[in-house]
C-alpha positions in Angstrom: -41.3 50.8 -29.9 -40.3 52.5 -27.4 -36.9 52.2 -25.0 -36.7 53.6 -22.0 -34.5 52.6 -18.8 -34.3 54.2 -15.3 -31.4 54.8 -12.7 -28.9 56.6 -11.6 -25.8 56.0 -9.6 -27.3 55.4 -6.2 -29.6 53.1 -7.9 -30.6 49.9 -10.2 -33.9 50.5 -11.7 -34.0 49.3 -15.7 -36.8 49.0 -17.5 -37.7 46.1 -18.6 -38.4 47.6 -22.1 -34.7 48.9 -22.1 -33.0 48.1 -25.6 -28.9 47.7 -25.3 -26.7 47.4 -28.3 -24.0 46.2 -26.1 -23.8 42.5 -24.0 -25.0 43.3 -21.0 -23.7 43.1 -18.0 -25.8 40.1 -16.0 -27.0 38.3 -19.4 -24.2 35.2 -18.7 -25.4 31.9 -17.4 -23.7 28.8 -14.5 -21.3 27.4 -17.8 -20.3 31.4 -18.3 -21.8 31.9 -21.9 -23.9 35.0 -22.9 -27.8 34.0 -22.2 -29.3 35.3 -24.7 -29.6 34.2 -28.7 -27.6 36.0 -31.6 -29.8 38.5 -33.4 -30.0 38.4 -37.2 -28.6 40.5 -39.1 -30.3 44.2 -40.0 -32.3 43.6 -37.1 -32.0 43.7 -32.8 -33.9 41.6 -30.5 -36.0 43.9 -28.5 -38.1 42.9 -25.0 -41.1 44.8 -23.7 -42.8 44.4 -20.5 -44.3 41.1 -20.5 -41.0 39.3 -21.7 -41.9 39.2 -25.8 -39.0 39.1 -27.6 -39.9 41.0 -31.3 -37.2 41.6 -34.6 -36.3 45.5 -34.8 -34.9 46.1 -38.2 -32.1 49.0 -38.0 -30.9 50.4 -40.8 -26.5 50.3 -39.9 -25.4 53.1 -42.2 -27.4 55.6 -39.4 -24.8 54.4 -36.5 -22.1 56.0 -36.7 -20.2 53.8 -34.5 -20.0 50.5 -37.0 -18.3 48.8 -34.1 -21.2 48.6 -31.6 -22.8 47.1 -34.2 -20.9 44.3 -35.9 -22.9 41.6 -38.6 -24.9 41.4 -35.4 -25.3 41.7 -31.7 -26.6 40.5 -28.1 -29.3 42.6 -26.5 -31.1 42.6 -23.5 -32.1 44.1 -20.2 -29.0 45.8 -18.1 -30.7 44.4 -15.0 -29.6 40.4 -16.3 -33.2 39.2 -14.9 -34.1 37.7 -18.1 -32.7 34.7 -19.5 -33.4 34.7 -23.5 -32.1 30.9 -23.6 -34.9 29.7 -21.6 -37.4 32.3 -22.6 -37.7 32.6 -18.0 -40.7 35.9 -17.3 -38.6 38.8 -16.2 -38.5 39.2 -12.4 -40.0 42.4 -11.0 -38.0 46.2 -10.9 -35.5 46.1 -8.3 -33.8 48.5 -6.0 -30.5 47.4 -6.4 -27.8 50.7 -4.1 -24.8 51.8 -5.7 -22.2 53.1 -3.1 -20.2 55.0 -4.7 -18.2 56.2 -2.3 -17.0 52.7 -0.9 -13.5 51.8 -1.3 -14.1 48.2 -0.9 -13.4 46.1 -4.1 -14.6 42.4 -5.4 -11.4 41.0 -4.1 -12.6 41.0 -0.6 -15.4 39.0 -1.5 -13.6 36.7 -3.0 -11.6 36.0 0.0 -14.1 36.4 2.3 -15.7 33.2 0.5 -12.5 31.3 0.2 -12.1 32.3 4.1 -15.5 30.8 4.8 -14.2 27.3 3.0 -11.6 26.6 5.1 -9.4 27.8 2.3 -5.7 28.5 3.8 -3.5 28.4 0.8 -4.1 30.5 -2.5 -1.2 29.5 -5.2 -0.1 32.2 -7.8 1.5 34.2 -9.8 0.9 37.6 -9.8 -0.6 39.8 -12.2 -2.5 43.1 -12.4 -5.4 41.7 -13.2 -5.8 39.5 -9.8 -4.3 41.9 -8.0 -7.0 42.9 -5.3 -8.2 39.3 -4.6 -4.2 38.5 -4.0 -4.2 41.2 -1.3 -7.7 40.5 0.3 -6.6 37.1 0.4 -3.3 38.1 2.6 -5.7 40.0 4.7 -8.1 37.5 6.2 -5.0 35.2 6.9 -5.1 33.2 4.0 -1.3 32.4 2.7 -0.3 33.7 -0.5 2.3 31.9 -2.1 3.9 33.1 -5.5 5.4 30.2 -8.0 7.5 30.8 -11.1 5.5 29.3 -13.7 1.3 28.6 -13.2 1.7 25.7 -14.2 2.7 25.0 -10.4 0.5 27.0 -8.6 -2.1 24.4 -10.1 -0.2 21.1 -9.1 0.2 23.0 -5.5 -3.2 23.5 -5.2 -3.9 19.9 -6.6 -1.6 18.6 -4.2 -3.7 20.5 -1.4 -6.7 19.1 -2.8 -5.0 15.7 -2.5 -4.3 15.5 0.9 -6.5 17.7 2.8 -10.4 16.4 1.0 -11.0 20.0 -0.3 -10.7 22.6 -2.6 -7.0 23.5 -3.6 -7.3 27.3 -4.8 -4.8 28.9 -7.3 -5.3 32.0 -8.9 -3.3 33.7 -12.6 -3.9 36.4 -14.5 -5.7 36.6 -17.9 -4.6 35.1 -21.4 -0.9 34.1 -21.5 -1.5 33.6 -17.5 -4.0 30.9 -18.4 -2.9 29.3 -21.1 -0.2 28.1 -18.9 -2.4 26.0 -16.8 -3.9 24.0 -19.0 -1.7 20.9 -18.6 -1.9 21.3 -15.1 -6.0 21.8 -15.3 -6.3 18.3 -17.8 -4.7 16.6 -15.1 -6.8 17.3 -12.3 -9.6 16.9 -14.0 -8.0 13.2 -15.1 -7.2 12.7 -11.3 -10.4 13.9 -10.8 -9.3 16.4 -8.0 -11.4 19.5 -6.9 -9.3 22.2 -7.6 -10.5 26.2 -8.1 -8.5 27.7 -10.6 -9.7 31.7 -10.2 -8.6 34.0 -13.7 -8.7 36.7 -14.5 -9.6 38.9 -17.5 -10.2 41.7 -19.6 -12.8 44.1 -18.5 -16.4 43.2 -19.5 -17.3 46.0 -21.8 -13.7 45.6 -23.2 -13.4 42.2 -24.4 -13.7 41.1 -27.6 -12.4 44.2 -28.8 -8.8 44.0 -28.6 -7.8 44.1 -24.8 -4.7 43.1 -23.6 -4.5 39.3 -23.4 -8.5 39.4 -23.4 -9.5 35.7 -25.4 -12.1 33.4 -24.7 -11.6 31.9 -21.5 -14.4 30.2 -20.8 -14.3 28.5 -24.5 -10.7 27.0 -23.4 -11.7 25.9 -20.0 -15.1 24.4 -20.6 -14.0 20.6 -21.8 -11.8 20.7 -19.2 -13.5 22.0 -16.4 -17.1 20.4 -14.3 -17.9 24.5 -13.7 -17.0 27.2 -15.8 -18.1 30.9 -15.2 -17.7 34.6 -16.0 -18.5 36.5 -12.8 -20.5 39.8 -14.7 -21.7 41.9 -11.2 -19.9 42.4 -7.8 -22.5 41.1 -6.3 -22.3 37.6 -8.1 -19.0 36.9 -6.8 -20.1 34.7 -3.7 -23.1 33.2 -5.4 -20.7 32.0 -8.3 -17.4 30.9 -6.2 -19.8 29.0 -3.8 -21.6 27.2 -6.5 -18.1 26.6 -7.7 -16.7 25.2 -5.4 -19.7 22.9 -4.3 -19.3 21.6 -8.3 -15.5 21.1 -7.5 -16.2 18.3 -5.0 -20.1 16.8 -5.6 -20.6 13.8 -7.9 -17.2 13.0 -9.8 -14.5 15.6 -8.3 -12.9 18.0 -10.5 -11.5 21.0 -11.5 -13.6 24.0 -11.5 -12.8 27.5 -13.4 -14.2 30.9 -12.4 -13.0 34.3 -14.6 -13.0 37.5 -12.6 -13.0 40.5 -14.6 -10.4 44.0 -14.1 -14.1 45.6 -13.1 -15.4 43.0 -11.0 -12.2 43.2 -9.1 -11.9 46.9 -8.4 -13.1 49.2 -6.3 -16.1 51.9 -8.1 -13.6 54.9 -8.2 -11.4 52.9 -10.2 -13.5 51.6 -12.4 -15.3 54.2 -12.7 -12.4 56.4 -13.9 -11.5 53.7 -16.5 -15.0 53.3 -18.0 -17.0 56.4 -17.8 -15.7 59.5 -19.3 -15.0 62.6 -17.4 -15.9 65.1 -19.9 -19.6 65.6 -20.7 -20.5 64.1 -23.9 -21.5 65.9 -26.7 -23.9 64.8 -29.8 -26.4 61.6 -29.8 -24.5 59.0 -30.3 -21.9 60.1 -27.5 -24.7 60.8 -24.8 -25.9 57.3 -25.7 -22.8 55.5 -25.2 -22.3 57.8 -22.0 -25.2 56.9 -20.9 -25.0 52.9 -21.5 -21.5 53.1 -19.7 -22.8 55.1 -16.6 -25.6 52.3 -16.4 -23.2 49.3 -17.1 -21.2 51.1 -13.9 -23.9 50.8 -11.8 -25.2 47.4 -12.8 -21.6 46.2 -11.9 -21.5 47.9 -8.5 -25.3 47.5 -7.7 -26.2 45.5 -4.6 -22.6 44.6 -4.1 -21.9 44.7 -0.3 -25.5 43.4 0.5 -24.7 40.5 3.0 -25.0 37.0 1.5 -24.1 33.5 3.0 -20.9 32.7 2.2 -20.3 29.1 3.4 -20.1 25.4 1.9 -23.6 24.5 0.1 -24.5 20.9 0.5 -22.6 18.6 -1.8 -24.1 16.2 -3.8 -22.3 12.6 -3.4 -23.4 9.1 -5.1 -23.9 6.7 -2.8 -24.3 2.9 -3.7 -28.2 1.6 -3.0 -28.7 -1.4 0.1 -29.7 -3.9 -3.0 -26.5 -2.7 -4.8 -24.6 -3.6 -1.5 -26.7 -7.0 -0.5 -26.1 -8.2 -4.1 -22.1 -7.2 -3.4 -22.4 -9.1 0.1 -24.0 -12.3 -1.8 -21.4 -12.4 -4.5 -18.5 -12.0 -2.0 -19.9 -14.4 0.3 -19.9 -16.9 -1.7 -16.0 -16.1 -3.1 -13.0 -18.8 -2.3 -10.8 -16.6 -4.1 -11.5 -12.6 -3.4 -9.2 -9.6 -4.5 -9.6 -6.1 -4.3 -7.9 -3.3 -6.5 -8.0 -0.3 -4.5 -7.6 3.2 -6.6 -7.6 6.8 -6.2 -11.2 7.0 -5.6 -11.5 5.3 -2.4 -9.9 8.1 -0.5 -12.0 10.5 -1.4 -14.2 12.3 1.7 -16.7 12.0 3.3 -14.8 8.2 4.4 -11.1 9.0 6.0 -8.4 6.9 5.0 -8.6 5.4 9.2 -12.0 4.6 8.7 -11.4 2.9 5.3 -8.3 1.4 6.2 -10.0 -0.3 9.3 -12.3 -1.3 6.3 -10.3 -3.4 4.5 -8.4 -5.0 7.8 -11.6 -6.3 8.5 -12.6 -7.7 5.6 -9.6 -9.5 5.3 -9.7 -9.5 1.5 -6.0 -9.5 -1.1 -5.4 -5.9 -2.3 -3.4 -4.2 -4.6 -3.4 -0.6 -4.2 -3.2 2.0 -6.5 -2.6 5.9 -6.8 -3.3 7.7 -3.9 -4.6 4.3 -2.2 -1.0 3.4 -2.0 0.1 3.2 2.0 -3.7 2.9 2.9 -2.4 -0.4 5.0 0.9 1.4 5.8 4.0 -1.0 4.9 4.5 -4.7 4.8 0.9 -5.4 5.7 -0.2 -8.7 5.6 -3.6 -8.2 3.0 -1.1 -5.7 0.7 0.1 -7.1 -2.1 2.4 -5.0 -4.4 4.0 -7.2 -7.3 2.6 -10.2 -10.2 -1.3 -8.3 -10.3 -1.6 -9.6 -13.7 -1.7 -13.3 -12.6 -3.2 -12.7 -9.4 -6.5 -11.4 -11.4 -6.4 -14.2 -14.1 -6.7 -16.5 -10.6 -9.1 -15.2 -8.8 -12.8 -16.2 -8.5 -14.4 -12.6 -7.5 -12.9 -9.0 -8.4 -13.5 -5.8 -6.3 -12.5 -2.6 -8.4 -13.1 -0.2 -5.8 -12.0 2.7 -8.0 -9.8 0.7 -10.1 -10.6 1.6 -13.9 -10.2 -0.9 -17.0 -7.7 1.7 -18.9 -3.9 1.1 -20.0 -3.6 0.5 -16.8 -5.1 -2.8 -16.6 -4.8 -3.6 -20.1 -8.2 -2.5 -20.8 -10.0 -5.1 -19.2 -8.0 -7.7 -20.7 -6.4 -8.9 -17.8 -9.7 -10.3 -15.9 -10.2 -13.4 -15.8 -13.6 -14.2 -18.1 -14.4 -16.7 -15.2 -14.6 -14.4 -12.6 -17.2 -12.4 -11.2 -16.3 -8.5 -11.5 -17.6 -5.9 -8.9 -17.1 -2.6 -10.1 -17.9 0.9 -7.8 -16.9 4.2 -9.0 -18.7 7.6 -8.7 -18.2 7.9 -12.7 -20.6 5.9 -14.7 -17.9 6.2 -17.9 -15.4 5.2 -16.3 -17.0 2.9 -14.1 -17.6 1.2 -17.2 -15.0 1.7 -19.7 -14.2 -1.4 -22.1 -16.9 -3.5 -20.8 -18.4 -6.2 -22.6 -15.4 -6.5 -25.0 -12.7 -7.7 -22.9 -14.4 -7.9 -19.8 -18.1 -7.7 -18.2 -19.0 -6.4 -14.6 -21.3 -9.1 -12.8 -22.5 -5.8 -10.4 -21.8 -2.4 -11.5 -22.4 0.3 -8.7 -22.3 3.9 -9.6 -21.2 5.4 -5.7 -18.9 6.5 -2.9 -16.3 3.9 -3.2 -15.5 4.3 0.3 -18.3 4.1 1.7 -19.7 1.1 0.2 -16.1 -0.8 1.4 -17.6 0.5 4.7 -21.3 -0.8 3.9 -19.1 -4.4 2.5 -18.1 -4.9 6.1 -21.2 -4.7 7.9 -22.9 -7.3 5.6 -19.8 -9.2 5.4 -18.8 -9.3 9.1 -17.8 -12.5 10.4 -16.9 -13.8 7.1 -13.5 -15.5 6.7 -11.3 -16.7 3.7 -9.5 -19.3 2.9 -5.9 -18.8 4.4 -4.0 -20.4 1.3 -5.1 -18.0 -1.3 -3.5 -15.1 0.9 -0.4 -17.2 1.6 0.1 -18.1 -2.7 0.1 -14.3 -3.4 1.9 -13.8 -0.5 5.1 -16.3 -1.9 4.8 -15.0 -6.0 5.6 -11.4 -3.7 8.6 -12.8 -2.2 9.9 -14.3 -5.6 9.6 -10.9 -7.5 11.1 -8.9 -4.2 14.0 -11.9 -4.4 15.0 -10.7 -8.6 14.8 -7.2 -7.3 17.5 -8.1 -4.8 19.5 -9.8 -7.2 18.8 -6.9 -10.1 20.4 -4.3 -7.0 24.1 -6.2 -7.1 24.5 -6.2 -10.6 27.3 -4.4 -12.0 26.4 -1.0 -14.5 28.4 0.2 -17.0 29.2 3.9 -15.5 28.3 4.9 -11.8 25.6 3.9 -9.9 22.8 1.1 -9.9 19.7 2.8 -9.3 17.8 -0.5 -7.9 20.5 -0.3 -5.2 20.1 3.1 -4.8 16.1 2.9 -4.5 16.5 0.0 -2.2 19.0 2.3 0.0 16.1 5.1 -0.4 13.5 2.7 0.9 15.7 1.2 4.3 16.3 5.6 5.1 12.3 7.2 4.3 10.9 8.1 7.7 7.8 7.3 8.8 6.5 10.8 8.5 7.6 10.8 4.9 5.7 12.4 2.0 6.7 10.9 -1.3 6.2 13.1 -4.5 7.3 11.1 -7.8 7.9 13.4 -11.0 9.4 11.0 -14.0 9.4 8.2 -16.3 12.1 5.2 -15.9 13.7 6.1 -12.5 10.2 7.0 -10.9 8.7 3.5 -12.6 11.5 1.5 -10.6 10.6 3.5 -7.5 7.5 2.1 -7.9 8.4 -1.2 -7.2 10.9 -0.3 -4.3 9.6 2.6 -2.2 6.5 2.4 -0.3 5.1 5.3 1.2 4.4 4.6 5.0 0.8 5.0 5.1 -2.2 6.7 3.6 -2.0 9.8 1.4 1.8 9.4 1.6 2.1 9.5 -2.3 1.5 11.8 -5.0 2.2 10.9 -8.5 0.4 12.6 -11.3 -2.3 9.8 -12.0 -3.3 8.6 -15.4 -2.3 11.4 -17.6 1.1 10.5 -17.1 2.3 14.5 -16.7 5.6 15.4 -16.3 6.4 18.2 -14.5 4.2 17.8 -11.3 6.8 17.4 -8.6 7.5 20.9 -7.5 4.1 22.1 -7.2 2.8 18.8 -5.5 6.1 19.3 -3.0 4.7 22.8 -2.5 1.2 21.9 -1.7 2.2 18.7 0.3 5.2 20.2 2.5 2.3 23.5 3.2 -0.7 20.9 4.4 1.9 18.8 6.9 4.5 21.1 8.5 5.4 18.1 10.0 6.4 15.4 7.7 9.1 15.0 5.6 8.8 15.7 2.0 10.6 13.7 -0.5 10.5 13.8 -4.4 11.8 11.4 -6.8 12.4 12.7 -10.0 14.1 11.3 -13.1 16.4 14.1 -14.7 14.1 14.9 -17.9 11.3 15.2 -15.4 13.6 17.8 -13.2 13.8 20.4 -15.7 10.2 21.2 -15.0 10.8 21.7 -11.6 14.5 23.3 -10.8 13.5 26.9 -11.4 11.2 26.4 -8.7 13.9 25.7 -5.6 13.3 29.7 -6.0 10.4 29.3 -4.3 10.8 26.9 -2.1 13.6 29.0 -0.9 11.7 32.5 -0.7 8.8 31.1 1.0 11.2 28.8 3.4 9.9 25.5 2.4 12.0 22.2 2.8 11.6 19.5 1.1 14.3 17.4 -0.8 14.5 16.4 -4.5 16.2 13.0 -5.6 17.4 13.2 -8.5 18.1 9.6 -11.1 20.6 11.6 -13.5 21.3 8.8 -16.5 21.6 11.5 -18.7 18.6 11.2 -21.2 14.6 10.4 -21.4 15.7 6.4 -21.2 11.6 5.4 -20.7 11.4 6.2 -24.6 15.3 5.2 -25.7 14.3 1.8 -24.2 11.4 1.3 -26.8 13.2 3.4 -29.5 16.8 2.5 -30.1 16.2 -1.2 -30.3 12.5 -0.9 -32.5 13.6 2.0 -34.3 17.5 2.1 -34.5 17.8 5.7 -33.1 18.7 7.2 -30.1 17.6 11.0 -31.4 16.1 13.2 -29.0 16.7 11.3 -26.4 19.7 12.1 -25.0 20.2 14.5 -22.2 24.1 15.3 -20.0 25.0 14.1 -16.3 24.1 18.4 -15.7 25.0 19.5 -12.4 21.7 20.1 -11.1 22.6 20.1 -7.3 25.0 23.4 -8.2 22.1 25.2 -10.4 20.2 24.5 -7.4 22.6 25.8 -5.1 23.0 28.9 -7.7 19.0 29.6 -6.6 19.9 29.3 -2.9 18.9 25.7 -2.0 21.2 23.3 -1.2 23.2 20.4 -3.7 24.9 17.4 -3.0 26.3 15.1 -5.4 26.3 10.9 -5.5 28.1 9.2 -7.8 30.7 5.6 -8.2 33.2 8.1 -6.6 31.2 7.8 -3.1 29.3 4.9 -3.9 29.9 3.7 -0.4 28.0 6.9 1.0 24.7 6.5 -0.2 22.7 7.0 2.9 25.1 9.2 4.7 24.3 11.6 1.4 20.9 11.1 2.1 21.0 11.4 6.1 22.9 14.8 5.1 19.8 16.0 3.2 17.4 15.3 5.7 19.4 17.1 8.4 19.5 20.4 5.9 15.4 19.8 5.4 15.1 19.6 8.8 17.4 22.6 9.2 14.9 24.3 7.3 17.4 24.2 3.6 15.3 22.9 0.4 18.0 20.2 -0.6 18.7 19.1 -4.3 20.5 15.2 -4.1 22.2 14.9 -7.7 22.1 11.2 -7.8 24.1 9.8 -11.3 22.9 6.3 -12.5 23.9 4.1 -15.3 21.3 1.9 -17.0 19.6 -1.9 -16.6 17.2 -3.8 -17.5 14.8 -3.4 -14.6 12.3 -2.1 -17.0 12.9 -3.4 -20.2 9.3 -4.0 -22.2 7.3 -1.2 -20.2 5.2 1.2 -21.0 6.7 4.3 -22.6 3.1 5.8 -25.2 
């Protein structure tokens, strides 16, 4: 069988009869996998001009470079126009010019796509694999914010995505840089946050050959991301990133990953120097390898700078059908005690938070708010109830789960009454029906956008009124629970300050333009009952994954998105250990945020159950560490609250606010004692 190819450094004209012993650049599908099949040992796959495959026997002993072959290898055409997996017929030959004199690089293509999508911030921890894209983003006016840990960069991108309704972007270097992000990416997946992670990688031809920090990154992120791709040609950067950005926001939002190898990001002359030997080759094998490398280089940069569309692709957002909406309208119109549980999905675009708020107020249905929906109705709204949710769900005759999920947060659906009619709406069908027909059963299950569905309900129920005694019954239960909280705030603690009292004072001090970031267990769990966000999209917690360590990244993203807002971070002392070093980031980038640490010298949410059930506090103890002094060592301001200045809590909070307004990040180390406020809370 004849094997031939045509090509030079000025173009890319591969013959469809080309046989290669290397994985050819371009033979990668949208998920980042090689679009080909493994040849059997002792044979290669050949593709003729008609696109037909055949196996060619070989004698490995006749090859001088055994590493090229291994126990079997991929083969394909250098242009990448044939997809072995789907047996597509090859495209006709084409000309792809290579500008060998250009100093442009692939990082410029990355930056152009991000700019065209309205990306304002790129979070990163620098590495040589990704330097070109960082420099290019800076030149285009995208603010590059470098953190002290890669996980913080992804958490910051997550916060940007949640608060802006667009894609948050982080870029990290290869290998350990990417493995450091896994927790944050998984958190974004479970929280359904559209995050684009850009990862560096070893050069395409050096992968699987022991290159520095080279691992199978696609395999690592495929279970975590909606979309994974490894770019193998400079000209593929733009369409791949556009597809990734659209995938992140379509359907159920989530993280996406694009791998960008070194030779895709750096300019031609630098890649040529590293890839193609300067000395002319000697010997048949050396000439074959030299030819292959030169051809790969040409294919890598062929058509790299040809104009391509850079802007956003259309999004695919599921919508409830008119028939589904009408059936739900009919169910609700007959309700006597309706109740809505509104979750984070309701705040996703295209419905704005203001439009959703008006729709909920117009419906007039009592509601509980969770996740990013906290604060939707502002503070102390007559339709918003915060306590005794379990009892309310048992009494309701119709329950609308608007983005709320029957997982552990709703006792897997067991809190719902069997006699209630349940309407559930969610973009994700699997999540929507989780544990259904075991502990609960939906009367109507609607797969579609939650915010749009609520707005459509208003159109069908316009003028509908519900008896006021139902809302009054819920309000009285709320008031009784809050009175109990006030009584607990007055109870003495063995040492330091009563955390319930401290958080009540935080609630009284919190300004209307604040954003709350919460990161912790016991202290934050208490705050969830006592501290109210002042408006929509002003509460950031990790979500259902319960991840510790989100605080610094969320605060970073929040303050950049909302520079006029006061960002208040509520930390447990255990959780703060993850975020402390990022006060260096806040200082360097002049990002004033305020951290309040509930310091009870322990992992109290765990010990609260571990000690009485297992009789030991092992691994639960911490120290009353001087976190405020550690922050001062990083250039931030540090303040201390303890029993010695118990009457100065509000003054210290006001002082911290003033420091932030003057441009300084602040840590307030609050020494607290222990109460029985959260006895029986979930810790596992």
